[in-house]
C-alpha positions as CSV (number, residue, x, y, z in Angstrom):
1,M,42.7,-40.0,187.1
2,H,44.8,-37.2,185.6
3,K,43.6,-36.1,182.2
4,E,45.7,-32.9,181.8
5,E,47.7,-32.6,178.6
6,I,51.5,-32.7,179.0
7,T,53.6,-30.8,176.5
8,I,57.2,-31.9,176.0
9,I,59.7,-30.1,173.7
10,I,62.7,-32.0,172.2
11,G,65.5,-30.1,170.5
12,G,68.2,-31.7,168.4
13,D,72.0,-31.4,168.7
14,V,73.4,-28.6,170.7
15,Y,77.1,-27.5,170.7
16,P,77.6,-24.2,172.5
17,K,80.8,-23.2,170.7
18,G,81.8,-20.6,168.2
19,K,80.2,-17.1,167.9
20,V,77.4,-18.1,170.2
21,E,79.8,-19.1,173.0
22,P,80.0,-15.8,174.9
23,Y,76.2,-15.6,174.9
24,F,76.0,-19.0,176.5
25,I,78.7,-18.0,179.0
26,N,76.8,-14.8,179.9
27,G,73.4,-16.6,180.2
28,Q,71.8,-14.4,177.4
29,A,69.1,-16.8,176.6
30,E,67.0,-14.3,174.7
31,D,69.9,-13.5,172.4
32,I,70.6,-17.2,171.8
33,F,67.1,-18.7,171.4
34,N,65.2,-15.7,170.1
35,D,61.5,-16.5,169.3
36,V,62.2,-20.2,170.2
37,L,62.6,-19.2,173.9
38,P,58.8,-18.8,174.5
39,I,58.3,-22.4,173.2
40,F,60.7,-23.6,175.9
41,K,59.1,-21.6,178.6
42,E,55.5,-22.7,177.8
43,A,56.4,-26.4,177.7
44,D,56.0,-28.6,180.7
45,Y,59.4,-30.2,180.0
46,T,62.2,-29.4,177.6
47,V,65.0,-31.7,176.5
48,V,67.9,-31.4,174.0
49,N,70.9,-33.5,173.0
50,L,74.2,-32.0,174.3
51,E,76.7,-32.9,171.6
52,C,79.8,-32.3,173.6
53,P,81.4,-32.5,177.1
54,L,81.4,-29.4,179.2
55,A,85.0,-29.3,180.4
56,D,87.6,-26.6,181.0
57,K,90.6,-29.0,180.4
58,E,91.3,-30.0,176.8
59,I,92.4,-33.7,176.9
60,P,91.1,-35.2,173.7
61,I,90.9,-38.9,173.2
62,L,92.3,-40.7,170.2
63,K,89.6,-41.1,167.6
64,D,88.6,-40.6,164.0
65,G,86.9,-37.2,163.6
66,A,86.6,-34.0,165.6
67,A,87.0,-34.0,169.4
68,L,84.5,-31.5,170.7
69,R,84.4,-29.5,173.9
70,A,82.7,-26.5,175.4
71,V,83.7,-24.6,178.6
72,T,81.7,-25.3,181.7
73,K,80.4,-21.7,181.9
74,T,78.3,-22.3,178.8
75,V,75.9,-24.1,181.0
76,N,74.6,-20.6,182.0
77,G,72.8,-20.2,178.7
78,M,71.2,-23.6,179.0
79,K,70.0,-22.9,182.6
80,A,68.7,-19.5,181.6
81,S,66.7,-21.0,178.7
82,G,64.7,-23.3,180.9
83,I,66.2,-26.5,179.4
84,D,65.2,-29.2,182.0
85,A,67.3,-32.1,180.9
86,V,69.9,-33.1,178.3
87,N,70.8,-36.4,176.6
88,L,74.4,-37.3,176.8
89,S,74.3,-40.6,175.0
90,N,76.0,-39.6,171.7
91,N,79.2,-40.0,169.7
92,H,81.0,-37.0,171.2
93,I,80.4,-37.1,175.0
94,L,83.7,-39.0,175.6
95,D,85.7,-36.7,173.4
96,Q,87.7,-35.3,176.4
97,G,87.9,-38.6,178.2
98,A,86.6,-39.6,181.7
99,Q,87.4,-36.1,183.0
100,G,85.2,-34.6,180.4
101,I,82.2,-36.7,181.4
102,D,82.8,-36.1,185.1
103,S,83.0,-32.4,184.5
104,T,79.9,-32.4,182.4
105,I,77.8,-34.3,185.0
106,N,79.1,-32.2,187.9
107,T,78.4,-29.0,186.0
108,L,74.8,-30.0,185.0
109,S,74.1,-31.2,188.5
110,D,75.4,-28.0,190.1
111,N,73.0,-26.0,187.8
112,Q,69.9,-28.2,188.4
113,I,69.8,-29.6,184.9
114,A,69.0,-33.2,184.7
115,Y,70.9,-35.6,182.4
116,F,70.8,-39.1,181.1
117,G,72.7,-41.4,178.8
118,A,76.3,-41.3,180.1
119,G,78.2,-42.0,183.2
120,K,81.3,-43.4,184.9
121,N,80.5,-46.9,183.8
122,L,77.9,-48.9,181.9
123,E,75.5,-49.2,184.9
124,A,75.6,-45.4,185.5
125,A,75.3,-44.6,181.7
126,S,72.2,-46.8,181.3
127,E,70.2,-45.1,184.1
128,T,67.0,-43.5,182.9
129,H,65.8,-40.1,183.9
130,I,62.3,-40.3,185.3
131,V,60.2,-37.3,185.9
132,T,56.6,-36.9,187.2
133,I,54.6,-34.3,185.3
134,K,50.9,-33.7,186.1
135,G,50.7,-37.1,187.8
136,K,52.3,-39.0,185.0
137,K,55.7,-40.7,185.2
138,I,57.8,-40.2,182.0
139,A,61.1,-42.0,181.5
140,F,63.8,-40.6,179.2
141,L,66.3,-43.2,177.8
142,G,69.3,-42.4,175.7
143,V,71.1,-44.9,173.5
144,A,74.0,-44.4,171.1
145,E,75.5,-46.4,168.3
146,H,79.1,-47.6,168.9
147,E,81.5,-44.9,167.9
148,F,84.5,-44.3,170.2
149,T,82.3,-43.2,173.1
150,I,80.6,-46.2,174.7
151,A,80.8,-47.0,178.4
152,T,81.9,-50.4,179.7
153,E,81.5,-52.1,183.0
154,T,84.6,-50.3,184.3
155,S,85.0,-47.2,182.1
156,H,83.2,-43.9,181.4
157,G,81.1,-43.4,178.3
158,A,77.7,-43.3,176.7
159,N,74.8,-45.9,177.0
160,P,75.1,-48.1,174.0
161,L,72.6,-49.4,171.5
162,H,72.6,-53.0,172.7
163,I,69.3,-54.6,171.9
164,P,69.2,-57.4,174.6
165,N,70.1,-54.9,177.4
166,N,67.9,-52.2,176.0
167,I,64.9,-54.5,175.8
168,R,65.4,-55.8,179.3
169,Q,65.5,-52.2,180.5
170,I,62.4,-51.2,178.5
171,R,60.4,-54.1,179.9
172,A,61.3,-53.2,183.4
173,L,60.5,-49.5,182.9
174,R,57.1,-50.4,181.3
175,K,56.0,-51.6,184.8
176,Q,57.1,-48.4,186.5
177,V,56.2,-45.5,184.2
178,D,53.4,-44.2,182.0
179,Y,55.6,-43.1,179.0
180,I,59.0,-44.1,177.7
181,V,60.8,-41.5,175.5
182,M,63.9,-42.8,173.7
183,L,66.5,-40.6,172.2
184,Y,68.4,-42.8,169.6
185,H,71.7,-41.3,168.6
186,G,72.5,-43.1,165.3
187,G,71.8,-43.4,161.6
188,K,73.6,-42.1,158.5
189,E,74.7,-38.5,158.6
190,H,73.2,-36.1,156.1
191,Y,70.7,-38.8,155.0
192,V,66.9,-38.3,155.3
193,Y,65.9,-41.9,155.7
194,P,66.7,-44.5,158.3
195,T,68.9,-47.4,157.5
196,P,66.9,-50.7,157.1
197,N,68.4,-51.9,160.3
198,Q,67.7,-48.7,162.2
199,Q,64.1,-48.8,161.1
200,N,63.8,-52.5,162.1
201,I,65.3,-51.9,165.5
202,S,63.2,-48.8,166.1
203,R,60.0,-50.6,165.3
204,F,61.1,-53.5,167.6
205,F,61.6,-51.0,170.5
206,I,58.1,-49.7,169.9
207,E,56.7,-53.3,169.9
208,E,58.5,-53.9,173.2
209,G,57.0,-50.8,175.0
210,V,58.7,-47.5,174.0
211,D,56.2,-44.8,173.3
212,I,58.3,-42.2,171.4
213,I,61.6,-42.5,169.6
214,I,63.5,-39.5,168.3
215,A,66.6,-40.3,166.3
216,Q,69.3,-37.6,166.4
217,H,72.9,-37.4,165.0
218,S,72.1,-37.2,161.3
219,H,72.4,-33.4,161.2
220,I,69.4,-33.2,158.8
221,A,65.6,-33.1,159.1
222,G,64.8,-36.6,158.0
223,S,61.5,-38.5,158.1
224,Y,58.8,-39.8,160.4
225,E,56.4,-42.6,160.8
226,N,53.6,-43.6,163.1
227,Y,54.1,-47.2,164.0
228,M,51.5,-49.0,166.2
229,G,50.2,-45.6,167.1
230,K,53.6,-44.5,168.3
231,P,55.9,-41.8,166.7
232,I,59.3,-42.6,165.4
233,V,61.3,-39.6,164.1
234,Y,64.4,-40.5,161.9
235,G,66.4,-37.3,162.2
236,Q,65.3,-33.9,163.4
237,G,68.5,-32.0,162.4
238,N,70.6,-29.7,164.4
239,F,69.2,-27.4,167.0
240,L,72.2,-25.1,167.6
241,F,75.6,-26.2,166.1
242,E,77.8,-23.8,164.2
243,K,79.4,-25.5,161.2
244,L,82.7,-27.3,161.6
245,S,83.7,-28.0,158.0
246,R,81.6,-28.8,154.9
247,N,78.9,-26.4,154.0
248,Y,75.6,-28.3,153.8
249,K,72.5,-26.1,153.7
250,S,70.6,-28.7,155.8
251,W,73.2,-28.3,158.6
252,F,71.6,-24.9,159.5
253,E,68.0,-26.1,159.5
254,G,66.1,-28.5,161.8
255,L,62.9,-29.4,163.5
256,I,61.8,-29.0,167.1
257,V,59.7,-31.9,168.1
258,K,56.6,-31.0,170.1
259,L,54.8,-33.8,172.0
260,K,51.4,-33.6,173.6
261,L,50.7,-36.6,175.9
262,N,47.1,-37.3,176.7
263,S,45.6,-40.2,178.6
264,D,44.5,-41.9,175.3
265,K,47.0,-40.7,172.6
266,I,50.3,-39.1,171.7
267,D,50.2,-36.1,169.4
268,I,53.4,-35.0,167.7
269,S,54.1,-31.8,165.7
270,F,57.2,-30.2,164.2
271,I,58.4,-26.6,164.4
272,P,61.0,-25.7,161.7
273,I,64.0,-23.7,162.9
274,E,67.1,-22.2,161.4
275,Q,70.4,-21.5,163.2
276,S,73.8,-19.9,162.7
277,K,73.2,-18.5,159.3
278,N,73.7,-14.8,159.1
279,F,72.8,-14.4,162.7
280,I,73.7,-15.7,166.2
281,G,71.7,-18.6,167.7
282,V,68.5,-20.2,166.6
283,K,65.0,-18.9,165.6
284,Q,61.8,-20.2,164.0
285,M,61.7,-20.2,160.2
286,D,59.4,-17.8,158.5
287,T,56.0,-19.0,157.2
288,E,57.1,-19.7,153.6
289,A,60.3,-21.5,154.5
290,S,58.5,-23.5,157.1
291,H,55.9,-24.6,154.6
292,I,58.5,-25.8,152.2
293,M,60.5,-27.7,154.8
294,L,57.4,-29.4,156.2
295,Q,56.3,-30.4,152.8
296,Q,59.7,-32.1,152.1
297,F,59.5,-33.7,155.5
298,K,56.1,-35.1,154.7
299,T,57.2,-36.5,151.3
300,H,60.1,-38.3,153.0
301,S,57.8,-39.5,155.7
302,D,55.3,-41.0,153.2
303,N,58.2,-42.9,151.6
304,V,59.5,-44.3,154.9
305,K,56.3,-46.1,155.6
306,N,57.5,-48.7,153.0
307,P,60.4,-50.8,154.4
308,Q,61.2,-52.0,150.8
309,F,61.6,-48.4,149.7
310,V,64.0,-47.9,152.7
311,K,66.1,-50.9,151.6
312,E,66.3,-49.7,148.0
313,E,67.3,-46.2,148.9
314,W,69.9,-47.5,151.3
315,K,71.4,-49.7,148.7
316,K,71.6,-46.8,146.3
317,L,73.4,-44.7,148.9
318,C,75.9,-47.4,149.7
319,T,76.6,-48.0,146.1
320,K,77.2,-44.3,145.5
321,E,79.6,-44.3,148.5
322,L,81.4,-47.5,147.7
323,N,84.8,-45.9,147.3
324,L,84.4,-44.1,150.5
325,Y,83.7,-47.2,152.4
326,K,86.6,-49.0,150.8
327,S,88.9,-46.1,151.9
328,R,87.7,-46.2,155.5
329,L,88.1,-50.0,155.6
330,H,91.7,-49.7,154.3
331,G,92.5,-46.9,156.7
332,H,93.1,-44.1,154.2
333,N,93.5,-40.5,155.5
334,R,91.2,-37.7,154.3
335,L,93.4,-36.8,151.3
336,L,93.6,-40.4,150.2
337,R,89.8,-40.8,150.7
338,V,89.1,-37.9,148.4
339,L,91.6,-39.2,145.8
340,N,90.1,-42.7,146.0
341,R,86.6,-41.3,145.4
342,K,87.8,-39.8,142.1
343,I,90.1,-42.5,140.7
344,N,89.4,-45.6,142.8
345,F,93.1,-46.5,143.3
346,A,92.2,-49.0,146.0
347,K,91.2,-51.6,143.4
348,W,94.9,-51.8,142.3
349,L,96.3,-51.9,145.8
350,Y,93.9,-54.5,147.2
351,P,93.3,-57.6,145.1
352,K,90.2,-59.6,145.2
353,W,91.5,-62.2,147.7
354,K,92.3,-59.4,150.2
355,S,88.8,-57.9,149.9
356,I,87.3,-61.3,150.5
357,M,89.4,-61.9,153.6
358,I,88.5,-58.5,155.0
359,R,84.8,-59.1,154.2
360,N,84.8,-62.3,156.2
361,V,86.4,-60.7,159.3
362,V,83.9,-57.9,159.3
363,E,80.8,-59.7,158.1
364,C,81.0,-62.7,160.4
365,E,79.5,-61.9,163.8
366,T,82.1,-63.9,165.7
367,H,85.1,-62.5,163.8
368,R,83.7,-59.0,164.2
369,E,83.2,-59.5,167.9
370,G,86.8,-60.7,168.2
371,L,88.0,-57.5,166.4
372,E,85.9,-55.3,168.7
373,T,87.2,-57.1,171.8
374,L,90.8,-56.4,170.7
375,W,90.1,-52.8,169.7
376,K,88.5,-52.0,173.0
377,D,91.2,-53.4,175.2
378,D,93.6,-50.6,176.0
379,E,96.3,-53.1,177.0
380,I,96.5,-54.6,173.6
381,D,98.2,-52.7,170.8
382,F,96.2,-53.9,167.8
């Protein structure tokens, strides 16, 4: 029986673009990762979330929000750093269409970097990455919320958050491996707590056999709970992602997750990092800043243990962003969304009966499924 401890490092969102791009292209790992690099090198296995396709052709899909892309040669920096595997199940992996995913997969494979969470169809996207370390089999599973990027039976994309299918896969994996690590790409951006539904789903996945869940996508170091002896992290922040637009301090800070797997327990710890501030790349925070960040993280984590608190905080946030949700539902562009936040003009343009009708179409599962079916069919102009 193998009793050796296994160390796994998980980093957050990586986008090898901007000032750091030439360093990635030239494979200058020490200049990119600074004092984080030894953490990678000392671990038994290192995984990050690759938040964009690696493609030399720019063929963006039609979507709401930025269409990301990094050139294929940026893989050199990832390879030189010792990153062993990347998660591709996220809301940007299909930004450059099918050719972007094919290019990404081919580039990673050519450079001996494993991947999981996306593929040429739903079957390929749902495949887990299983690795044997010190005699233990560890499965990495990526799932993403539905946002322009999800694979279907016949089209490229990311592995979706789909509870029945996810649970079937988890139950099958439980018979094959010693540990299941899930990277869950979802939750509310720039929000330190899970949504009530996200917490409920995450706990259910643990009940069904997942050992570790790390939620990414929120771009902020969020909160953490130990549920049934298994860790769930609700947001670890960016790992290396230069800012695209709005200037949030939290955008430039994050947590590396360090897992130690033993025969009888799972230990988790957090390493605060900062990135792309007045320097290139990523590095560990100094002692004082680390202490402050970990204290905030602990406070949020103490709160998240109480599902009622999670519900109340979520309701407060939704109430605060009421006008934004109205604008998105009515299809306002960015300028109109900003204007509606200030003066709430939507209430004059959309009477109560219209709001009730829209609510029924979105709230009813069957109506919502009908809308989603029509929206996802490329042959229907809806």
